[in-house]
N, C-alpha and C positions, 0 to 999 in steps of 0.2 A: 744169472738171469737166462732163461731159455730163449731160443731163437724166436719162438712164438710170442713171448712177452716183449721182446725188443720190437718186433714188427707191430704188435698191438700198440705200444707206446708211440711208435713212429706214426702209425695211422691216426692216433688221437691228436697228434700235433698237426698232421695234414688236414684233419677234419676242420680245424679252426680257420684254414685258408682255402676253402673250396672255391672254385671259380664262380659258382652260383649258390645262393642260399636255397637249401632244399625245402620242400613243402613241410608243413607241420607234422604230417604222419611220418615222413622220413626222419625228421628231427627226433620225434619220439622213439622211433626204432633205433636210431643211433644212440640215444640216451640210454634206453633199456639194455641194449647189447653191451654198451660200455660198462654200465653198472653191474650187469650179470658177470661180465668178464673180469671185472676188477674186485667186486665185493661179494659175488655169489648171490644166493637167493635173497629176495626182498626182505628187509627187516625194518623194524620200527613201526610206529602207528601210522595209519593212513591219514593224510592231511585232511583238514576240516572241509566241510561242504562248500564253503565260499572260496577256497583256494583251488580254483579251477585248473591252473597250470600244474600245481603240485599234485593234485589228484590224478590228472592225466599221466604225469610222469610215473607216479606210484603204480597205477594200473598197468601201464605198458611194461614196467619192470616185473610186476607180479605175474604177468602172462608167461614170462620166461622161467618161472619157478621150476626147478628140477633140471634145467639145462646146465650141462657141465660148463664151467668157466672157460675151458679151452675151446669148446665148440662156439661159445658166444664170442670169444676173442677172434676166432677165424671168420665168423660171419660179419663181425664189425670191420675187420680188415678188408674183406671182400666188398662190403657195401661202400666203404670209403673209396676204394679203387674205382668202383662203378660210378661214383659221383665225381670222379676226376681228381681225387686226392692222391 
């Protein structure tokens, strides 16, 4: 496992124990960066109209389409550090 992958996994663990709960926009950004960094471009069908949370997550992840996983991982690590993790 590369050094970046190790830091990414460590940041994911730290994100669960942040000193303060981030606002919803920041949570969506964390989610999207994590998914892009771990799974690549968005896949699967978009959630149904009444699944507001699922739709928001899907759309946040879709905005990162084309971003290299390594770039997403580094942005995720940086954001978690900025949030105190």
